[in-house]
C-alpha positions, 0 to 999 in steps of 0.5 A: 809549085803544086804537085800532081800528088798534092792535087790528088790528095786535095781533090779527095779531101774536097770530095769527101768533105763536100758530101751531104749528110744524106749521101748526096754530092752537090755539083758545086758546093759554092755555086748557087745554081749547082747546089743540087745533086745530079745523078751524072756528076755525083756518079763520077764523084762516087766512081773516083772515090771508089777507085781510090778506096773511099768505099764508104763515101761511095756507098753512101751516095749509092744508097742515096740514089737507090732511095731516090729511085725507089721513092719514084717507083710508081712514076717509073713504072708508069713511064715504063708502061707508057714511054711516049707519055711526055709528062709522065716520063719527064717526072719519073726520074729527074736529072737533079735533086735537092741534096736531101732528096726531096722532090722539086717542081721546076722547069729545069730540063730534067728528062735526061737519060745519060745521068741515071744510066751513068749511075747504074753503070757506076753502081754495078762497078762499085759492087764489082770493086768491093766484091759485094752482092747487089741485093735488097733495096740496091737490087730493086733500084738497079732492076727498076732503072735497067727496065726504065732505060730499056723502055725509054732509050729511044725517046728524045731527051735532053743531052749531057748539056741539058740541051736539045730535048727534042732529039736523040743523042749518040752520047746518051745512047753510049751511056745507056748502052754501057749501063744495059750491057753491064746489067745484062752481064751481072744478071743474065737478064734476057730483056735487058740484053735484047734492049742493049742489042737494039740500042747498039744497032741504033748507035752504029746505024743512026748515030753515024754520018760521013764516017763518024759519030755525031752530036745528034741523030741526023746532025753532022757536027761532033761534040766532046760528049761523044767520048762517053762512047769510050769511057768509062766503058767502051761500047764501040771499038776504040781502035775502030775506024768509026771512033778513030774518025770521031776522035780525030774530028774532036781533036781537030775541031774542039781542042786548044789547050783543053777541050771545048764542048762543041763549036756553037757553044755560048755557055760562059763564052764556050771555053775549055772544060776541065771535065772534058779534058779529063775524059779525053785523057782517059780515052788516050790512056785506054788507047795507050797514048800515055804522053797525050793523056799526061798532057791532059792531066798537066793541063787540068792541074794548071787550071787549079786556083791558088788553093787547088780548086778546079773550075768547070771551064776556063775562059780561054780560046772562047768561041763566043766571048761576048757571052761570058759577061752575060752568064757572069751577070746571070749566075756569077763567076764560073762554078769553082770548085766543080766536084766533077772536075776534081773527080775527072782529075782523080780518075785520070790520075789513077789511070796514069798511076799518079796516086797520093801516098 
């Protein structure tokens, strides 16, 4: 039987070996549709590596991200000046890039703020962990992203699942708020602090319905991505009534063995996601619910294949079984290994003290 320590060591090895020479991380190295670097997925990979002392690999990714941001500086500045100009804002910073960092014109839903916000938070956290100043290109890139987020946070954009681009999402607001508050703390930037204050008001006033946070502004359903309000950085009180009500709904409505995305999910049949189960366990660990967190870690480990690869999701307790063969015909089997799944496993293992060596 594979032990937790074996999977920790194997996950670290996979992440390091999967890094492109540019510094980018593919979302899934053997899954054609995911052979791109997403700001969100790769930021979690870099964060996991940073937590385990693999600072050089994390730094190489952050330099790649900084180069991407600075190469798009003119477009980003244009979006900041005119945040309501849809073509300009969508072309400024994309959700995903080819591994070499070159631009690519396609119809992927790229105007997605949670990913670049997650990068900013993880970049600041990496500097804290390594006790290194953010200066030079890193300073210019983080400042530009902070201004971009401060200007565009209230624009409709695609959520973490790259859906509903005409709506506003409390989960995205949570990622953006964490990034802006972290940047304001690090730099004492008054304008960023003011934007964070307005965003916090929106989260608490417009992101809530019937006593819980919701999938979209004005909706009533919940989504597992609302855990972004709790981790990696809690932007609302975890013991507070609002988050506890939301967590209770997620547990009651979306958890079987692992955690689903949302009730109407049809992607690969709407299975249970390894990544999301890791986020749930991370949240439990922060709440002191260690037994629940460990159950999440054990469930994640049980989804590994014979060589220790973790998938994006597993086809159990499907919400839309008829859609599984549709997606398999379109894109092939579920993405395995998914680097974000391995990063989520490492982060939760670290929270629980399950480290190799």
